[in-house]
C-alpha positions in Angstrom: 0.5 -1.8 31.9 3.0 0.0 29.8 1.7 2.7 27.8 2.5 0.4 24.2 0.6 -2.7 25.9 -2.0 0.0 26.6 -2.2 1.5 22.9 -2.3 -1.7 22.1 -5.3 -2.3 23.7 -7.0 0.5 22.9 -6.4 -0.5 19.2 -7.9 -4.0 19.6 -11.4 -2.4 21.0 -11.3 0.2 18.3 -13.5 0.2 15.6 -12.5 -0.2 11.8 -13.3 3.2 10.8 -12.0 4.9 14.0 -8.6 2.8 12.8 -8.5 4.1 9.6 -8.6 7.9 11.7 -6.1 7.0 13.6 -3.7 5.8 10.8 -3.9 8.9 8.9 -3.7 11.0 11.7 -0.8 9.5 12.4 0.2 9.7 8.3 -0.6 13.2 8.5 1.9 14.1 11.1 4.8 11.7 10.3 4.9 13.1 6.9 3.2 16.5 6.6 7.0 18.3 6.2 8.0 15.6 3.7 5.0 15.9 1.5 4.8 12.0 0.9 1.6 10.9 2.7 1.3 7.1 2.3 -1.5 6.0 0.5 -1.9 2.4 1.2 -4.0 1.9 4.5 -3.5 -0.6 7.0 -6.1 -3.4 8.2 -6.7 -3.4 12.2 -5.1 -7.1 12.0 -1.7 -5.7 9.9 -1.6 -2.8 12.5 -1.7 -4.6 15.7 0.5 -6.7 14.2 3.1 -4.2 13.7 2.7 -3.3 17.6 3.0 -6.6 18.9 6.0 -7.2 16.8 7.3 -3.7 18.4 6.0 -5.1 21.4 8.0 -8.2 21.5 11.0 -6.1 20.6 10.9 -3.6 23.3 11.0 -7.0 25.8 14.1 -8.1 24.1 15.5 -4.9 25.2 15.8 -3.2 21.9 15.0 -0.3 22.6 15.9 3.6 22.5 16.0 5.7 25.6 12.9 8.5 25.1 16.3 11.2 25.5 17.9 10.0 21.8 14.8 9.8 20.5 13.8 13.3 21.4 17.6 14.6 21.0 16.7 13.1 17.2 13.4 14.5 16.4 14.0 17.9 17.7 17.2 17.7 14.9 14.9 16.3 12.8 12.1 19.0 12.8 13.6 21.5 15.1 11.4 21.3 17.8 
């Protein structure tokens, strides 16, 4: 099982309230430097739908190497 599949399976089993906490934390991390946190919360179904689409893209080979992603993150966030 891939990391993405494992993550999706955990999200599918997670109660809605916990999903909102996870989403809020991810938004905080993603947008803390930008100063513009998204205001609309996604439903469990919307989160699972987006992750499923992501898995499908990954299965089709539409991926970016982790080293490339890491380099871009280092450049963008000076980490």
